[in-house]
C-alpha positions as CSV (number, residue, x, y, z in Angstrom):
1,M,30.4,25.5,-27.3
2,T,31.1,22.5,-29.3
3,V,31.1,19.0,-27.6
4,H,32.9,16.0,-29.6
5,F,31.3,12.6,-28.9
6,S,30.5,9.7,-30.8
7,Y,26.9,8.2,-30.9
8,V,25.8,5.2,-31.5
9,R,22.0,3.4,-31.4
10,P,22.0,-0.1,-30.0
11,A,19.3,-2.6,-32.0
12,S,18.5,-3.8,-28.5
13,L,18.6,-3.2,-24.8
14,Q,21.8,-5.5,-24.1
15,D,23.6,-4.1,-27.0
16,A,22.6,-1.0,-25.0
17,V,23.8,-1.9,-21.6
18,S,26.8,-3.2,-23.5
19,Q,27.5,-0.1,-25.0
20,L,27.2,2.1,-21.8
21,G,30.3,0.3,-20.4
22,S,32.4,2.6,-22.2
23,D,34.5,5.2,-20.1
24,N,32.0,8.4,-20.1
25,A,29.1,6.9,-21.9
26,L,25.7,8.5,-21.2
27,I,22.4,7.6,-22.2
28,H,20.5,9.2,-24.6
29,A,16.8,9.2,-24.6
30,G,14.5,12.5,-25.3
31,G,18.0,14.5,-25.0
32,T,16.0,17.2,-23.6
33,D,18.4,17.7,-20.1
34,L,21.1,15.7,-21.4
35,L,22.6,18.0,-24.5
36,G,22.0,21.2,-22.9
37,C,24.2,19.5,-19.9
38,L,26.8,19.0,-22.3
39,R,26.4,22.4,-23.8
40,D,27.1,23.6,-20.4
41,E,30.4,21.0,-19.9
42,V,28.0,20.0,-16.7
43,F,29.8,16.6,-17.2
44,P,31.9,14.9,-20.0
45,A,31.2,12.4,-22.6
46,E,32.9,10.5,-24.9
47,K,29.7,8.4,-26.4
48,L,26.2,9.0,-26.2
49,V,24.0,5.9,-26.4
50,S,20.7,6.2,-27.8
51,I,18.0,3.9,-26.8
52,S,15.3,5.6,-28.8
53,G,15.2,3.3,-31.4
54,L,14.3,0.4,-28.8
55,P,10.1,0.0,-29.3
56,E,9.9,-2.6,-26.0
57,L,10.8,0.6,-23.9
58,R,7.8,2.3,-25.6
59,G,4.3,2.5,-24.5
60,I,1.5,2.6,-22.2
61,S,-0.6,-0.5,-21.1
62,K,-2.8,-2.3,-18.2
63,T,-0.9,-5.2,-16.2
64,T,-2.2,-8.1,-15.4
65,D,-3.4,-7.3,-11.9
66,N,-4.9,-4.1,-13.2
67,G,-2.3,-2.0,-12.8
68,L,-0.1,0.2,-15.4
69,R,3.0,-0.1,-17.4
70,I,4.5,2.9,-19.2
71,G,8.0,2.4,-21.1
72,A,10.4,4.9,-19.9
73,L,10.6,6.5,-23.4
74,T,7.0,7.2,-23.3
75,T,7.1,10.8,-24.1
76,I,5.5,13.4,-21.4
77,A,3.1,14.3,-24.0
78,E,1.8,10.8,-23.8
79,V,1.4,10.6,-20.3
80,A,-0.6,13.5,-20.0
81,A,-3.2,12.6,-22.9
82,H,-3.6,9.2,-22.2
83,P,-7.0,8.1,-21.3
84,L,-6.3,6.1,-18.7
85,I,-4.3,8.1,-17.2
86,R,-6.6,10.5,-16.9
87,E,-9.2,8.6,-15.5
88,S,-7.5,6.7,-13.1
89,Y,-4.0,8.4,-11.8
90,A,-4.9,12.1,-12.3
91,A,-2.2,13.3,-10.2
92,L,0.7,11.9,-13.0
93,A,-1.6,13.5,-15.9
94,Q,-1.7,16.9,-14.2
95,G,2.1,16.6,-13.1
96,A,3.0,15.8,-16.9
97,A,0.5,18.7,-18.2
98,A,2.9,20.4,-16.3
99,V,5.9,19.8,-17.7
100,A,8.1,22.6,-19.4
101,S,7.0,23.6,-22.8
102,P,5.0,21.7,-25.5
103,Q,7.7,21.2,-27.5
104,L,9.5,19.7,-24.3
105,R,6.9,17.7,-23.9
106,N,7.1,16.1,-27.2
107,Q,10.6,15.4,-26.8
108,G,11.1,14.4,-23.4
109,T,10.5,10.7,-21.8
110,L,8.8,9.9,-18.4
111,G,12.3,8.0,-17.6
112,G,14.2,11.4,-18.6
113,N,12.0,13.1,-16.4
114,L,12.6,11.0,-13.3
115,C,16.6,11.1,-13.7
116,Q,17.1,14.6,-15.3
117,K,20.1,16.7,-14.0
118,P,19.0,19.4,-10.9
119,R,18.1,23.1,-12.7
120,C,20.7,24.5,-9.6
121,W,22.3,27.9,-11.6
122,Y,25.7,26.7,-9.7
123,Y,25.9,23.0,-10.6
124,R,24.8,24.3,-14.2
125,G,27.0,27.1,-14.3
126,E,30.7,27.6,-13.7
127,F,30.8,26.8,-10.2
128,H,32.8,24.0,-8.8
129,C,30.7,22.9,-6.5
130,L,30.1,20.3,-4.0
131,R,28.2,18.0,-6.6
132,K,30.8,18.2,-9.1
133,G,33.4,17.4,-7.1
134,G,34.4,20.4,-5.2
135,N,34.5,21.8,-1.6
136,Y,31.3,24.4,-1.4
137,C,27.7,24.3,-1.8
138,Y,27.7,28.4,-3.3
139,A,24.1,28.6,-2.6
140,V,24.5,28.6,1.1
141,N,25.5,32.2,0.9
142,G,24.4,33.0,-2.7
143,E,21.3,33.4,-4.6
144,N,19.2,30.7,-3.1
145,Q,15.5,32.3,-3.7
146,Y,14.5,29.1,-6.0
147,H,16.5,26.4,-3.5
148,C,15.5,23.9,-0.8
149,I,13.7,24.1,2.1
150,L,13.7,20.5,3.3
151,G,16.2,17.5,3.5
152,G,19.1,20.5,2.2
153,K,22.6,18.8,3.8
154,N,25.7,20.4,2.0
155,C,24.0,20.7,-1.2
156,F,20.4,22.5,-1.4
157,I,19.1,21.7,-5.3
158,V,15.5,21.7,-5.9
159,H,14.4,18.3,-7.9
160,P,12.8,19.4,-11.1
161,S,10.5,16.6,-11.8
162,D,6.8,17.3,-12.0
163,T,6.0,14.0,-12.8
164,A,8.1,12.3,-9.8
165,P,6.0,13.6,-6.7
166,A,2.8,11.7,-8.5
167,L,4.6,8.5,-9.2
168,L,5.3,8.6,-5.7
169,A,2.1,9.4,-4.2
170,F,1.2,6.3,-6.4
171,G,3.6,4.2,-5.1
172,A,5.5,3.3,-8.3
173,V,8.0,0.7,-8.8
174,L,11.3,1.1,-11.1
175,R,12.5,-1.3,-13.6
176,I,16.2,-1.2,-14.3
177,T,18.4,-3.1,-16.3
178,G,21.7,-3.4,-16.2
179,P,25.6,-5.7,-16.4
180,R,23.9,-7.8,-13.2
181,G,20.4,-8.3,-14.6
182,S,17.4,-6.3,-14.0
183,R,15.9,-5.3,-10.8
184,S,13.3,-3.7,-9.3
185,V,13.1,0.0,-7.0
186,T,10.4,1.5,-5.4
187,L,10.3,4.9,-6.4
188,A,10.5,6.1,-3.1
189,D,14.4,4.5,-2.8
190,F,15.4,6.0,-6.5
191,H,16.4,9.4,-5.7
192,V,19.9,10.1,-3.3
193,L,19.6,12.9,-0.7
194,P,22.3,15.5,-0.7
195,E,23.5,13.6,2.7
196,R,23.6,10.1,1.7
197,D,25.6,11.0,-1.6
198,V,26.4,14.8,-2.5
199,T,27.3,13.6,-6.3
200,R,24.3,11.1,-6.8
201,E,21.0,11.9,-7.8
202,T,19.8,8.5,-8.2
203,V,20.6,4.6,-7.3
204,L,21.6,4.0,-10.7
205,E,24.7,2.0,-11.0
206,A,26.8,2.4,-13.9
207,G,25.5,0.5,-17.6
208,E,22.0,0.8,-16.0
209,I,18.8,1.6,-17.9
210,V,15.4,2.8,-16.2
211,T,12.9,0.3,-18.2
212,E,9.7,1.3,-17.8
213,I,8.0,2.4,-14.7
214,L,4.9,0.3,-12.5
215,L,1.7,1.7,-11.0
216,P,0.0,-0.1,-9.2
217,P,-3.9,-0.7,-9.6
218,A,-6.0,2.7,-8.6
219,S,-8.9,2.0,-6.2
220,A,-11.9,3.3,-7.2
221,A,-12.5,5.4,-3.8
222,M,-8.9,7.3,-5.4
223,R,-8.7,11.0,-5.6
224,S,-5.9,13.0,-6.9
225,S,-4.0,16.0,-8.3
226,Y,-1.0,18.0,-8.3
227,R,-1.0,21.2,-8.5
228,K,2.4,23.5,-9.6
229,V,2.9,27.5,-8.5
230,R,5.6,28.9,-10.5
231,A,6.8,32.8,-11.7
232,R,5.2,32.1,-15.6
233,Q,2.7,29.5,-16.8
234,A,5.6,28.0,-19.7
235,W,8.6,26.4,-19.0
236,D,8.9,27.1,-14.9
237,F,10.1,24.9,-12.6
238,A,8.2,24.4,-9.2
239,L,8.4,27.4,-6.7
240,A,6.0,24.9,-4.9
241,G,4.2,22.2,-5.9
242,V,2.7,19.0,-4.2
243,A,0.6,15.8,-5.2
244,L,-2.2,14.2,-3.6
245,A,-3.7,11.0,-3.3
246,L,-6.0,10.2,-1.1
247,E,-8.7,7.2,-0.5
248,L,-12.1,9.0,0.6
249,E,-14.8,6.8,2.1
250,G,-17.5,7.8,3.9
251,G,-16.6,11.6,3.8
252,R,-13.2,10.7,5.7
253,V,-9.7,10.2,4.4
254,R,-9.0,6.4,4.6
255,R,-5.2,6.6,3.3
256,S,-3.0,9.4,1.7
257,R,0.0,10.1,0.3
258,V,1.2,13.5,-0.2
259,V,4.2,14.7,-1.8
260,L,5.9,18.2,-2.3
261,S,8.0,19.5,-5.4
262,G,10.1,22.3,-5.4
263,A,10.7,21.9,-1.4
264,A,13.1,19.5,-1.5
265,P,16.7,17.4,-3.4
266,I,14.3,14.8,-4.1
267,P,10.3,14.3,-3.9
268,W,9.4,14.8,-0.8
269,R,6.7,12.5,1.4
270,A,5.0,14.8,3.5
271,V,4.2,12.1,6.5
272,E,3.0,15.0,8.8
273,V,0.8,15.8,6.7
274,E,-0.7,12.4,6.1
275,K,-0.8,11.8,10.2
276,I,-3.4,14.8,10.6
277,I,-5.5,14.0,7.5
278,T,-5.8,9.8,7.3
279,G,-8.7,9.0,9.4
280,S,-10.1,12.5,9.4
281,A,-12.3,14.8,7.9
282,L,-11.5,17.2,5.6
283,E,-12.8,19.9,7.9
284,S,-11.0,23.2,8.5
285,E,-9.7,22.8,11.3
286,V,-7.9,19.6,10.1
287,I,-7.0,21.1,7.1
288,H,-5.2,24.2,8.6
289,E,-3.7,21.6,11.0
290,A,-2.3,19.6,8.4
291,A,-0.9,22.9,6.4
292,V,1.0,24.0,9.2
293,A,2.7,21.2,10.2
294,A,3.7,20.1,6.2
295,M,6.7,23.2,7.0
296,T,7.4,22.3,10.7
297,K,10.9,20.6,9.5
298,A,11.4,23.6,6.9
299,R,14.9,25.1,7.3
300,P,14.8,27.9,5.1
301,L,18.0,29.7,3.4
302,G,18.4,33.8,3.3
303,K,16.8,34.3,0.6
304,N,13.5,31.6,0.4
305,G,11.8,31.6,3.8
306,Y,8.6,32.8,1.0
307,K,8.1,29.4,0.1
308,I,7.1,28.6,3.7
309,P,3.7,30.3,3.3
310,L,3.4,29.4,-0.3
311,F,3.8,26.1,0.2
312,Q,1.0,26.3,3.6
313,G,-1.6,28.6,1.6
314,M,-1.9,25.9,-1.8
315,L,-1.7,22.6,0.3
316,A,-4.6,24.1,2.3
317,E,-6.2,25.1,-0.9
318,E,-5.7,21.6,-2.4
319,L,-7.3,19.8,0.4
320,E,-10.0,21.9,0.6
321,K,-10.7,21.1,-3.2
322,M,-10.7,17.7,-1.6
323,R,-13.2,18.5,0.8
324,Q,-15.8,19.3,-1.6
325,V,-15.4,16.2,-4.2
326,S,-15.4,14.0,-1.1
């Protein structure tokens, strides 16, 4: 269906924020998610505010403390290929390389990947579900084989990003600019669980724009990876995934971050796993205990119980790989 809207390309970030003050004005960056939502009438738009002409929102560079700054308009393909990211933040490069298809990675942006809308077919379809202001989550008793098994309450979407789990594992911070100035938000606080607000995916307020993503310095002891299990090797979203960021010293895990994808409405930090492996050597017994613990709070729906052994097996394999490089 043809959607009618006005289109503006502001020359500055402040102008973009001002333009977003209009009713039903939406940000347009890469557009790979936005245009599909408009076509499917997921939400309305009277104005698209394109930020693609703002060069200050692009690029990858070191920060003064030897961390990393990634502009929100940096493409997914650029993130996957950048030597600084591949060397020091491998899980992020691997997560970016696992996103969708080459065409979408070349068009889609890192900021957009973090802010994308849920891929639930009820939300994207002709159903007036809870997330769209309705009274019912159709996934509860419907086709829910791809929906969440952790963190679901009222709405059972799965967060679709492959870069967000890695960024959360590295402790990323987002810089946001809006009508009331700039602020910083940790990625851990950026996404919103349905039990908090079923109509929102992020803490972004009206008129706010994610401008950059900041990563802390990478420890020399850090080893990281991202694994994604999906039905096909291109395009598909994660059935199950995990980002690992472990500091290894003397054969033991000194510090750990374990974040699941394909599991919950937000990138899901598996703290039960972290408690078991931190301070321990990655022996077979520890790995098995951690893999089982990852799913102790899982509450599958009628058709997605297969995700529990899938996550456990995948996590055990990835921890075993970490043991071999420690």
